[in-house]
C-alpha positions as CSV (number, residue, x, y, z in Angstrom):
1,X,103.6,185.5,-9.9
2,X,99.9,184.9,-10.2
3,X,99.3,185.5,-6.5
4,X,101.2,188.8,-6.6
5,X,99.3,189.9,-9.7
6,X,96.0,189.1,-8.1
7,X,97.1,190.9,-4.9
8,X,97.7,194.1,-7.0
9,X,94.4,193.8,-8.8
10,X,92.4,193.1,-5.7
11,X,92.1,196.8,-5.0
12,X,89.1,198.1,-7.1
13,X,90.7,201.5,-7.6
14,X,93.7,200.0,-9.3
15,X,91.4,198.3,-11.8
16,X,89.6,201.6,-12.4
17,X,93.0,203.3,-13.1
18,X,94.0,200.5,-15.4
19,X,90.8,200.9,-17.4
20,X,91.1,204.7,-17.4
21,X,94.4,204.6,-19.2
22,X,93.8,201.8,-21.7
23,X,93.0,203.9,-24.8
24,X,95.5,206.7,-24.3
25,X,98.2,207.9,-21.9
26,X,97.1,210.4,-19.2
27,X,98.9,212.6,-16.7
28,X,98.5,211.9,-13.0
29,X,96.1,214.8,-12.5
30,X,93.7,213.6,-15.1
31,X,93.8,210.0,-13.8
32,X,93.1,211.3,-10.3
33,X,90.0,213.2,-11.6
34,X,88.8,210.1,-13.5
35,X,88.9,207.8,-10.5
36,X,88.0,210.5,-8.0
37,X,90.9,210.1,-5.6
38,X,93.7,212.4,-4.5
39,X,96.8,212.9,-6.5
40,X,98.9,211.3,-3.7
41,X,96.8,208.2,-3.7
42,X,96.9,208.0,-7.5
43,X,100.7,208.1,-7.5
44,X,100.8,205.2,-5.0
45,X,98.5,203.1,-7.1
46,X,100.4,203.9,-10.3
47,X,103.7,202.9,-8.7
48,X,102.2,199.6,-7.7
49,X,100.7,198.9,-11.1
50,X,104.0,199.9,-12.8
51,X,105.9,197.6,-10.5
52,X,103.6,194.7,-11.6
53,X,104.2,195.5,-15.3
54,X,100.6,196.6,-15.9
55,X,101.4,200.2,-16.5
56,X,104.0,202.0,-18.6
57,X,105.3,205.5,-17.7
58,X,105.8,207.6,-20.9
59,X,108.9,209.9,-21.2
60,X,106.6,213.0,-21.0
61,X,105.4,211.9,-17.6
62,X,102.1,210.4,-18.6
63,X,100.9,206.8,-17.8
64,X,99.1,204.2,-19.9
65,X,98.3,200.5,-19.6
66,X,101.1,198.3,-20.9
67,X,100.4,195.5,-23.4
68,X,100.5,193.1,-20.5
69,X,98.0,195.3,-18.6
70,X,95.7,195.4,-21.6
71,X,95.9,191.6,-22.0
72,X,95.2,191.2,-18.3
73,X,92.1,193.4,-18.5
74,X,90.7,191.4,-21.4
75,X,91.2,188.1,-19.5
76,X,89.5,189.6,-16.4
77,X,86.3,190.3,-18.4
78,X,85.4,186.6,-18.1
79,X,86.3,186.4,-14.5
80,X,84.4,189.6,-13.8
81,X,81.1,188.1,-15.2
82,X,81.5,185.0,-13.0
83,X,82.4,187.1,-10.0
84,X,79.4,189.4,-10.4
85,X,77.1,186.3,-10.2
86,X,79.3,184.3,-7.8
87,X,76.3,183.3,-5.6
88,X,74.5,181.9,-8.7
89,X,77.6,180.1,-10.1
90,X,78.1,178.3,-6.8
91,X,75.0,176.2,-7.6
92,X,75.6,175.9,-11.4
93,X,77.8,173.3,-13.2
94,X,79.6,174.4,-16.4
95,X,81.8,171.3,-16.6
96,X,80.1,170.1,-19.8
97,X,80.5,173.4,-21.5
98,X,83.3,173.3,-24.1
99,X,86.4,175.1,-22.7
100,X,86.5,177.5,-25.6
101,X,83.1,178.8,-24.5
102,X,84.1,178.9,-20.8
103,X,86.9,181.2,-21.9
104,X,84.4,183.5,-23.6
105,X,82.0,183.8,-20.6
106,X,82.8,187.5,-20.4
107,X,80.8,188.0,-23.6
108,X,77.7,187.2,-21.6
109,X,78.2,190.2,-19.3
110,X,76.1,192.3,-21.7
111,X,72.9,190.6,-20.4
112,X,70.1,190.8,-17.9
113,X,69.8,188.2,-15.1
114,X,66.3,186.7,-15.1
115,X,64.6,184.7,-12.4
116,X,61.6,182.4,-12.1
117,X,60.9,179.3,-14.1
118,X,57.4,180.2,-15.3
119,X,58.4,183.7,-16.2
120,X,61.5,182.6,-18.0
121,X,59.7,180.1,-20.1
122,X,57.0,182.7,-21.0
123,X,59.8,185.0,-22.0
124,X,61.2,182.3,-24.3
125,X,57.8,182.1,-26.0
126,X,57.8,185.8,-26.6
127,X,61.3,185.5,-28.1
128,X,60.0,182.9,-30.5
129,X,57.1,185.2,-31.4
130,X,59.4,188.1,-32.1
131,X,61.8,186.1,-34.3
132,X,62.1,187.0,-37.9
133,X,64.8,185.3,-39.9
134,X,66.0,182.5,-37.5
135,X,65.2,180.4,-34.5
136,X,68.0,178.3,-33.0
137,X,67.2,176.2,-29.8
138,X,69.1,173.8,-27.6
139,X,67.2,172.3,-24.8
140,X,66.6,169.0,-22.8
141,X,62.9,169.1,-23.6
142,X,60.4,170.5,-26.0
143,X,58.3,173.6,-25.1
144,X,55.0,172.2,-26.4
145,X,53.2,175.5,-26.0
146,X,55.8,177.1,-28.3
147,X,55.5,174.5,-31.1
148,X,52.7,176.2,-33.0
149,X,54.6,179.5,-32.9
150,X,57.8,177.9,-34.3
151,X,55.8,176.1,-37.0
152,X,54.3,179.4,-38.1
153,X,57.7,181.1,-38.2
154,X,59.2,178.2,-40.3
155,X,56.3,178.5,-42.7
156,X,57.2,182.2,-43.0
157,X,60.7,181.3,-44.0
158,X,62.6,181.4,-40.7
159,X,65.8,179.3,-40.5
160,X,65.4,176.7,-37.8
161,X,67.7,174.4,-35.8
162,X,67.0,172.4,-32.7
163,X,69.4,170.4,-30.5
164,X,68.0,168.0,-28.0
165,X,69.3,165.6,-25.4
166,X,69.4,162.0,-26.5
167,X,67.5,161.0,-23.4
168,X,64.4,163.1,-24.5
169,X,61.3,161.0,-25.0
170,X,58.6,162.9,-26.9
171,X,54.9,162.3,-26.1
172,X,53.4,159.5,-28.2
173,X,51.1,161.9,-30.1
174,X,53.8,164.5,-30.7
175,X,54.9,165.2,-34.3
176,X,58.2,167.0,-34.5
177,X,58.6,170.2,-36.5
178,X,60.9,169.6,-39.5
179,X,62.6,166.6,-38.0
180,X,65.6,166.9,-40.4
181,X,66.5,170.1,-38.7
182,X,66.8,168.4,-35.3
183,X,70.0,167.0,-33.9
184,X,70.7,165.0,-30.8
185,X,73.7,165.1,-28.5
186,X,74.5,162.9,-25.5
187,X,74.0,165.8,-23.0
188,X,73.5,169.5,-23.6
189,X,75.8,171.7,-21.6
190,X,73.3,174.5,-21.4
191,X,69.9,175.5,-22.7
192,X,69.7,178.4,-25.1
193,X,67.4,180.2,-27.5
194,X,68.8,182.5,-30.0
195,X,66.9,184.3,-32.8
196,X,67.8,187.2,-35.0
197,X,66.3,189.5,-32.4
198,X,67.3,188.2,-28.9
199,X,69.0,185.3,-27.1
200,X,68.8,183.7,-23.7
201,X,70.8,181.0,-21.9
202,X,70.3,178.7,-18.9
203,X,73.1,176.6,-17.3
204,X,73.0,173.2,-15.6
205,X,72.6,172.8,-11.9
206,X,74.8,170.5,-9.8
207,X,72.7,167.5,-10.8
208,X,73.4,168.4,-14.5
209,X,69.8,169.3,-15.1
210,X,68.9,172.6,-16.8
211,X,68.1,175.2,-14.2
212,X,65.3,177.2,-15.9
213,X,64.7,179.3,-12.8
214,X,67.8,181.3,-13.5
215,X,69.1,182.6,-16.8
216,X,70.5,185.5,-18.8
217,X,68.9,187.3,-21.7
218,X,70.1,190.1,-24.1
219,X,69.8,191.5,-27.5
220,X,73.4,192.6,-27.5
221,X,75.3,191.2,-30.6
222,X,78.2,189.8,-28.5
223,X,75.9,187.9,-26.2
224,X,73.8,186.6,-29.1
225,X,76.9,185.5,-31.0
226,X,78.1,183.4,-28.0
227,X,74.8,181.6,-27.9
228,X,74.7,181.1,-31.7
229,X,78.3,179.9,-31.8
230,X,77.6,177.3,-29.1
231,X,74.7,175.9,-31.1
232,X,76.8,175.9,-34.3
233,X,79.6,174.0,-32.4
234,X,77.3,171.3,-31.0
235,X,75.1,171.1,-34.1
236,X,78.1,169.8,-36.0
237,X,78.7,167.1,-33.4
238,X,75.1,166.0,-33.1
239,X,73.3,163.1,-34.8
240,X,70.2,163.7,-37.0
241,X,67.0,162.7,-35.4
242,X,65.5,159.6,-37.1
């Protein structure tokens, strides 16, 4: 059944049609105009979608996505994000990411892909600088250049949380910022910065090290919530830094 369903959905026009009739039923002519193909081609695709149970034909002759079709579309959002960046995900390892967050990867689609380690770390500093009410961070090391910025934000009342790898060894002369707001976990599954203004995330490479050369950034609420929820989830599992 899965292979047959994927075969039906492998045609991009079929997906366009399914999305075009999700919110309300439409006649063949309107669907044809929306996806910019002939009426004859539209009918062929609709018959295929109907045969797979993805589309319902209304008594008045209009078509709309079936409940199964709508469910399938919602599940495809996650796959669509991974497929869009398939070349990147070939070299990334998400095996340590909690399954509930893997299942929500589609929420990261509202983001911009960012490249270059130096530029990405500089962008992280700017995100710290722009923060207002909160700064939540999960990383395998401390960005020492950003410490003064974070300390200033905390002094101004910003909420702060920091999750770090248990393997992290700070410099001998380093004094942590509000150590009671630090937590350690065995191994972080990704690195992320999320403030009340913007968020960014970096995944692990095949050696299970954070790949700061490639990340995703956005100020879209759905993206920011994914990052914040991940920190909340792991914060509750972490140990307070002594």
